[in-house]
C-alpha positions as CSV (number, residue, x, y, z in Angstrom):
1,M,-3.2,-34.3,-36.1
2,A,-2.6,-30.8,-34.7
3,R,-2.0,-32.2,-31.3
4,C,0.4,-34.8,-32.7
5,A,2.3,-32.0,-34.5
6,A,2.5,-29.9,-31.4
7,M,3.8,-32.9,-29.3
8,I,6.5,-33.7,-31.9
9,G,7.5,-30.0,-32.0
10,L,7.8,-30.0,-28.2
11,V,10.0,-33.1,-28.2
12,V,12.3,-31.7,-30.9
13,L,12.6,-28.4,-29.0
14,L,13.6,-30.2,-25.7
15,A,16.0,-32.4,-27.5
16,S,17.8,-29.5,-29.2
17,G,18.6,-27.9,-25.8
18,A,16.7,-24.7,-26.5
19,P,15.5,-22.8,-23.4
20,A,11.9,-23.3,-22.5
21,A,9.5,-20.4,-22.4
22,P,8.9,-18.9,-18.9
23,A,6.1,-20.4,-17.0
24,P,3.0,-18.1,-16.7
25,T,2.3,-16.6,-13.3
26,A,-1.0,-16.3,-11.5
27,S,-1.7,-13.1,-13.3
28,G,-1.3,-14.7,-16.6
29,G,2.0,-13.0,-17.6
30,P,5.4,-14.6,-17.8
31,E,7.4,-15.0,-14.6
32,P,10.0,-12.3,-14.1
33,P,13.6,-13.4,-14.3
34,S,15.4,-14.3,-11.1
35,L,17.7,-11.6,-9.6
36,A,19.9,-14.1,-7.7
37,P,23.6,-13.7,-8.5
38,Q,24.9,-16.1,-11.0
39,A,27.9,-18.3,-10.1
40,P,30.9,-18.0,-12.4
41,L,31.3,-20.7,-14.9
42,A,34.0,-23.3,-14.5
43,G,37.4,-22.0,-15.4
44,Q,36.4,-18.4,-15.1
45,T,37.7,-16.0,-12.5
46,P,35.6,-13.0,-11.4
47,A,37.1,-9.7,-12.3
48,H,36.9,-8.5,-8.6
49,P,36.7,-10.7,-5.5
50,A,33.5,-10.7,-3.6
51,D,35.3,-10.1,-0.3
52,P,37.6,-7.0,-0.5
53,M,39.7,-8.4,2.3
54,A,40.3,-11.8,0.5
55,L,43.9,-12.9,-0.1
56,P,44.9,-14.3,-3.5
57,E,44.6,-18.1,-3.6
58,L,47.1,-20.5,-5.0
59,G,45.1,-21.2,-8.1
60,D,44.9,-17.4,-8.8
61,V,48.7,-17.2,-8.5
62,L,49.2,-20.1,-10.9
63,D,46.7,-18.5,-13.3
64,A,48.7,-15.2,-13.1
65,V,52.0,-17.0,-13.8
66,N,50.4,-18.8,-16.8
67,K,48.9,-15.5,-18.1
68,V,52.2,-13.6,-17.8
69,T,54.2,-16.3,-19.6
70,S,51.6,-16.9,-22.4
71,E,51.8,-15.6,-25.9
72,K,48.3,-14.0,-25.5
73,D,49.3,-11.7,-22.6
74,A,48.3,-8.1,-23.1
75,G,52.0,-7.0,-23.2
76,G,52.8,-8.9,-26.4
77,D,56.3,-7.3,-26.6
78,W,58.3,-10.3,-25.3
79,S,58.2,-13.9,-26.3
80,A,57.0,-16.5,-23.9
81,P,60.5,-17.9,-23.0
82,V,61.8,-14.5,-22.2
83,K,58.8,-13.6,-20.0
84,L,59.2,-17.0,-18.3
85,A,62.8,-16.2,-17.4
86,V,61.8,-12.8,-16.1
87,V,59.1,-14.4,-13.9
88,F,61.4,-16.9,-12.4
89,T,64.0,-14.2,-11.8
90,G,61.3,-12.3,-9.9
91,L,60.4,-15.3,-7.9
92,A,64.0,-15.7,-6.9
93,L,63.8,-12.2,-5.4
94,V,60.7,-13.0,-3.4
95,P,62.7,-13.9,-0.2
96,A,64.6,-10.5,-0.3
97,A,61.3,-8.7,-0.8
98,L,59.8,-10.6,2.1
99,V,62.6,-9.5,4.4
100,M,63.0,-5.9,3.2
101,M,59.4,-4.9,2.2
102,T,57.3,-6.5,4.9
103,S,57.0,-6.6,8.7
104,F,59.2,-9.8,8.8
105,T,62.4,-8.0,9.8
106,R,61.0,-6.4,12.9
107,I,59.2,-9.5,14.1
108,V,62.1,-11.9,13.6
109,I,64.6,-9.5,15.3
110,V,62.4,-9.1,18.4
111,L,61.8,-12.8,18.7
112,S,65.6,-13.4,18.5
113,F,66.1,-10.8,21.2
114,V,63.6,-12.6,23.5
115,R,65.3,-15.9,22.9
116,R,68.7,-14.3,23.7
117,A,67.4,-12.7,26.8
118,L,66.0,-16.0,28.1
119,T,69.5,-17.6,27.5
120,T,67.8,-20.8,26.3
121,Q,70.4,-21.3,23.5
122,N,68.5,-22.9,20.6
123,I,65.1,-23.2,22.4
124,P,62.8,-22.4,20.6
125,P,64.8,-23.6,17.5
126,N,65.5,-21.4,14.6
127,I,62.9,-23.0,12.4
128,A,60.2,-22.3,15.0
129,V,61.2,-18.7,15.4
130,V,61.3,-18.1,11.7
131,G,58.0,-19.9,11.2
132,L,56.3,-17.8,13.9
133,A,57.7,-14.7,12.4
134,L,56.5,-15.7,8.9
135,F,52.9,-16.3,10.0
136,L,52.8,-13.2,12.1
137,T,54.1,-11.3,9.0
138,L,51.3,-12.8,7.0
139,F,48.8,-11.7,9.7
140,T,50.1,-8.2,9.9
141,M,50.4,-7.8,6.2
142,A,46.9,-9.2,5.4
143,P,45.2,-5.8,4.9
144,T,48.0,-4.7,2.5
145,L,48.0,-8.0,0.6
146,S,44.2,-7.8,0.4
147,R,44.4,-4.4,-1.2
148,V,47.0,-5.6,-3.7
149,N,44.8,-8.5,-4.5
150,A,41.7,-6.3,-5.0
151,E,43.4,-3.4,-6.8
152,A,46.0,-5.1,-8.9
153,F,46.0,-8.9,-8.9
154,Q,42.3,-9.6,-9.6
155,P,42.0,-6.8,-12.3
156,Y,45.0,-8.3,-14.1
157,L,43.5,-11.8,-14.0
158,G,40.2,-10.4,-15.3
159,G,41.9,-8.6,-18.2
160,D,41.1,-5.1,-16.9
161,L,44.8,-4.2,-16.4
162,A,48.0,-4.8,-18.3
163,F,50.9,-6.4,-16.5
164,Q,52.9,-3.2,-16.0
165,A,49.9,-1.3,-14.7
166,A,49.1,-4.1,-12.3
167,V,52.7,-4.1,-11.0
168,D,52.6,-0.4,-10.6
169,R,49.4,-0.5,-8.6
170,G,50.7,-3.3,-6.4
171,F,54.0,-1.5,-5.7
172,A,52.0,1.7,-4.8
173,V,50.0,-0.2,-2.1
174,V,53.2,-1.8,-0.7
175,R,55.0,1.6,-0.7
176,E,52.1,3.2,1.2
177,F,52.5,0.5,3.9
178,M,56.3,1.0,4.1
179,L,56.1,4.8,4.3
180,R,53.6,4.5,7.1
181,Q,56.1,2.7,9.1
182,T,59.2,4.7,8.0
183,S,60.7,7.4,10.2
184,K,60.6,10.9,8.6
185,E,64.3,11.4,9.4
186,D,65.3,8.2,7.6
187,L,63.2,9.0,4.6
188,R,64.6,12.5,4.5
189,M,68.2,11.2,4.7
190,F,67.7,8.8,1.7
191,L,65.9,11.4,-0.3
192,E,69.0,13.7,0.2
193,F,71.3,10.8,-0.8
194,A,69.3,10.3,-4.0
195,K,69.2,14.1,-4.6
196,T,65.5,14.1,-5.2
197,S,62.4,15.5,-3.5
198,A,59.0,14.2,-2.9
199,R,56.0,16.2,-1.8
200,E,53.5,13.2,-1.9
201,P,54.0,9.6,-0.8
202,A,53.3,8.5,-4.4
203,D,56.4,10.6,-5.5
204,V,58.8,8.6,-3.4
205,P,60.7,6.1,-5.6
206,M,60.9,2.5,-4.5
207,H,64.8,2.5,-4.4
208,V,64.4,5.3,-1.7
209,A,61.5,3.8,0.2
210,I,62.9,0.3,0.7
211,P,66.2,1.2,2.4
212,A,64.5,3.9,4.5
213,F,61.9,1.4,5.6
214,A,64.5,-1.2,6.4
215,I,66.6,1.2,8.6
216,S,63.5,2.3,10.4
217,E,62.5,-1.4,11.0
218,F,66.0,-2.1,12.4
219,R,65.7,0.8,14.8
220,T,62.2,-0.1,16.0
221,A,63.1,-3.7,16.4
222,F,66.2,-2.9,18.5
223,E,64.3,-0.5,20.7
224,M,61.7,-3.2,21.4
225,G,64.3,-5.8,22.0
226,C,66.2,-3.7,24.5
227,L,63.1,-3.0,26.4
228,L,62.3,-6.7,26.6
229,F,65.9,-7.5,27.6
230,I,65.9,-5.3,30.7
231,P,63.6,-7.5,33.0
232,F,65.6,-10.6,32.3
233,L,68.9,-8.7,32.9
234,L,67.6,-7.6,36.3
235,I,66.9,-11.2,37.2
236,D,70.5,-12.1,36.2
237,L,71.9,-9.3,38.3
238,V,69.8,-10.2,41.4
239,I,70.8,-13.9,41.1
240,A,74.5,-13.0,40.6
241,G,74.4,-10.7,43.7
242,I,72.8,-13.5,45.8
243,L,75.4,-16.1,44.7
244,L,78.3,-13.6,45.3
245,S,77.1,-12.8,48.8
246,A,76.7,-16.5,49.5
247,G,80.3,-17.2,48.4
248,M,79.2,-19.4,45.5
249,M,81.4,-17.7,42.9
250,M,82.2,-20.8,40.9
251,L,78.5,-21.4,40.1
252,P,77.5,-19.6,36.8
253,P,74.6,-17.2,37.6
254,I,72.9,-18.0,34.2
255,I,72.3,-21.6,35.3
256,V,70.4,-20.5,38.4
257,S,68.6,-17.6,36.8
258,L,67.4,-19.6,33.8
259,P,64.4,-21.4,35.5
260,F,63.3,-18.1,37.2
261,K,63.3,-16.3,33.8
262,I,61.3,-19.1,32.2
263,I,58.8,-19.2,35.0
264,L,58.4,-15.4,34.9
265,F,57.9,-15.5,31.1
266,V,55.4,-18.2,31.3
267,L,53.4,-16.7,34.2
268,V,52.9,-13.4,32.5
269,D,51.9,-15.3,29.3
270,G,54.9,-13.8,27.5
271,W,54.4,-15.2,24.0
272,A,50.8,-13.8,23.9
273,L,51.9,-10.4,25.1
274,L,54.8,-10.4,22.7
275,S,52.6,-11.3,19.7
276,Q,50.1,-8.6,20.8
277,S,52.8,-6.0,21.1
278,L,54.3,-6.9,17.7
279,V,50.9,-6.8,15.9
280,N,49.8,-3.5,17.6
281,S,53.1,-1.9,16.6
282,F,52.0,-1.9,13.0
283,Y,48.7,-0.2,13.6
């Protein structure tokens, strides 16, 4: 009877879903718990990413939008429709932020200079130039975006930061990148325009850092573009001198110099060198 009662109790225990007792080890004591890291449950997001260089995924972005526009958000000051309108207004400003607060401006200007120097009209087409500039921007901005993800985005999703604090941290990381690429003269000029002073990079307001960064990017991009333009201009001058000396004044020099410029650009692996120079210019 005792054995039957024990078997019935064991069956009831397993059916109820209660955890079983740890199996005894060779020494007779219970087996120590496993130290292997536990995987997060379904629907849960870890407070901090395992990889500090990881970029935010699309699912995390959607979760953040859902969290910002929900009634349970930590802010609690605005209603969900108002926050939804604010979020969509911010998303409408994303293209301007991409152009003015990242490396996109310098890259797309330099690529446009190269296409102009080659005199290939619309080859590569605009969509190809902008697409290459966009992905090079993503590549060069990956360390900054990873820091934003680790220091602001993931803590906000995990509930460790309020929305305003997460935004402030994200802007601080982006401002650090912009000031690293900004000329001191341009920054000083806009600080004088704003009639303010800043001893530390964290003291520079965003409305001063963004235009100073944009002006510096324009200057750097035009300097790189002019240096890239000179070899192709020399080819045009040489071809024009040869045609003039041969008496072929009615033949446009650009038509003759175009294949020579393309061949030269391909032989020196121009696109790879150009991409390498653009990426190295931000480090």
